[in-house]
N, C-alpha and C positions, 0 to 999 in steps of 0.2 A: 208744613204746610204752607201754602203760599199766601203771599196776601191779597189774594184775588177773592179768596174767599175766607179771611180770617175776620170775625166780627170788625164789625166798627166801634161799637161802644155795648156799653150797657141801659139797657133802659129800665130803669126804679123809680118807684113811688117814692118811696123814703129810704134816706142814706140813714148805715147804721154800720156797725165797726166790721161784720163781717161780710158784704157785699165791698165794702171798701178795699179788704185785705184782698178780696177773689181780685178787684179792679186794678189793686197794684198787682197783685203775681202774673196777669193777662198782661200789664201794659196797656188798658184800655181805660176811657173815660166814662165818667158816671153820668149820665143825664137821665132830666125830666123827662117825661112821659107826655108833654106839653110841646116838647122842640120837635120842631122839624127834621126828620132823618129822608137819606135818600131814598129812592126809586127801586134801587138796586141794593144785593148784596146780603149781609148778614147783622141781626144783632142778637145779643143776649137779654132776654125779659128778665126781670127777679121781681116777684111778687111774692103776696101772702101764699103762695101755692107752690115755691120754690124757683128753681132756674131755668131758663128754659132756653131752646136756638130757634130762633125766627128768620125765615129768610123774608125779604124785602119785594115788594110789587104785587100788581095787582090779582096777580093769578097764583102768590106763591100757597103752599101748602101747609097744613096747619104746623104750629111748632112744635120742634123736637125735645123731649123733656123724659127725664128717668122716674117714672113711677113704678112702686113693688106694690103697693098699696089697693092701686084696683085697675078693672082692667082686663084685659087678655092674659097679662102676666100672672096677677091673682087668682084668674081663675085657675090657672095651670096649675098656680100650687094645691090648688083646691080640691078641683077635680080630676088634672092631668092623670096622665096612665101610669103615674109612678115609675117605678123602677124596669116597667115593660116599654118604656120611650125608647128610642132609637139613640138618642145621644146617653141614657143609662145604660143600655147595652153597650155600646163603644166602649165607653169610660169601663165599663167594668160594675159597676153600683150593685152592690147586694144591703139591705137596711143593716144586716147585723154586723157587715164589716164594713165601719164609715172608711173612707178615701182621702189620702190628703191629696188636693188637685192645682196645678201650677195654674191658671187660663192667664197665659202669655200675652194676649191680643184680648183684653179684656169687653172694649168697645162700651157699647150700653149697658154691659152684665148681665143679659137675658139669661146666654144658657151657664152663667156660672150662678145665676139664682135657681135655676131649675135643679143643678147640682147638691147645692146646698141646701134644696128643702126636701133633699134625698140622704141628706146627714153628711156630705161629703163635706171634708174643710178646704175652705178655698183662701189661696194667695193670688191675687189679681193685676197685673201690669198692664198697665196703659199709657204709652209713650206722648199722646195728644194732649195738651192741655185745655183746650175746650171739653172734650171726651170728658177728660178726667174731671171735670168741673163739672158737667151734667152729673156723671154717675155717682160725685162724692156727695152731691146735694142730694139724690136720690135716696142713697142708703144713708146718711145722718136723717133722712124726714121718715125713713120707715124706720128706724132707731126709735124715732120720740112719738110715733101712734100706739095705740092704742090694744092694735092687736098682741096677743104676747105669740103667738106663732110664727107671726110676721117677724117682729123683734130677734124672736129665738134663729130664725132663717138667714136675714141680714147678718147676725153676730156672729156666725161663721162665715162671715166674705170679709178679708183685711184684704183694702185696696191700696197699692202702691203708684206715686207717680216716678215710672221709669220704662226706658226701653229696655228689653230683654236681651236685643243684642248686646248690648253695650253695659250691663251689670251681670255681675257672679250670679248665675242662676241657682236657687236653692232646690236641695234633692227634693224630689217628689213623688208619690207613687206612681202618678198618673199629670205627666206634660198633656195640655188641649190647648188645641190654636186654630183661631180661625182668623187668617188673614184676610184683609179687602181685598178680593178678587179685580184686578187692576182692567180687565175688559169684562166689557156687559155685551151681548149684541143689541139692538137698536129694539126689538119685539119683545125684549125681556119682563117680566112683570114685575115693576116695583114701586112697592107703595111709594107716595110720593112724600113721606113724612120720610124713609128711607131714601129715597135721593138727596134728601138734604143730608143725611149724614153720608153716604159717600160721597158731595161734591167739597165735605168740611176733609173728611178724614184720605182721599186719593186712595191708589192703590198702591199697596203693600209693595214694593217694587224690589226692594229687599228680604221679603217672606223664605225664600230659599235657604238662605242663611240661618234660619230658626229654627229648622227639622234639627241639623246635628246638634245645635247646643241641647236640642229641646231631650234629643235619644241619650249625652251624654248626663242629662239631668235626671229623668225618669227611672226610677226604680222598677216598676213593671211595663207600661206600656208610652206610647206618646199617640193621642189622637187628634189628627187634622180634618177637618169639617173644610168641604168644596163643594163649588157648584157641581153639578152632576157631572156635566162634560169637562170640567178643568182637568189640566195635566197636573201630576202629580209634582208634589210641591221636592223645589231640586232633582226632578225628575229620577226620583228614587221610589220604586214599587212599596205599598205596604205588604203586610204580612197577612193582612186578608181586609176584606171593606164591609161596610155596609151601607147600601142605598136606599135613597127614599124617589118622591118625584121630580123634586127639584134639586137637590143636594146629596151627598154621601159623605161617609166617616172614613178614611184612610187609618186604620190602625196598625202600629207597628211596635211588634211584641216584645220586648228586652227580656223579660221571663213572665212566667205565669204568675197569674195573682193566685194569692193564698184564700182556703176555701171554698 
């Protein structure tokens, strides 16, 4: 992450052990809400409703935060297409056969949450320290909520702060990759909050190296999520594809899934 987009500080109303520990881990200063902030760049905001990444400026979009208990993510858990969803078909989900899935590019955890809601056991790797902090905060808040079903889902999600390219990747039934694509056309429709996320993460320029590592760790298959017109990861054609309106799933098969 470049210094140009790393948050200036953590803005908080009250300082406690949890936020002090986070600030220390990120090398950031905690400042009070009343302290004047720059008119550009980013800050992390800490409040009763959790951690959020806020872009500064007059026309800045809404903050980015991870919230599994409400909004589109929660609606999809309750009323989504189940195992008929394209991501479920790509991974090979069957409710009668739980899979062990490694999400090596976790991001904000939305895809992993869908797979966990369908019974998969997830290990999530996230190397960006700010994104990891946002996702860890969202998971912790979900575990403290009163929704037993939600607690059960996030209980199947284990998050690690690591770079899958620099650690021993554990064996999994399926390895899932959704690297940030570095090039976007100016006409591409991108939600404002996700534009912030893209600014922070940047392009995963080393993503090609993930594919071979994933193929060595996946017992059955590797699933790569890509923009619809993006080139193959590592210029390696998949076994087959599933294609939607704006994105596709490239499936690399090592062995046939059981059952």
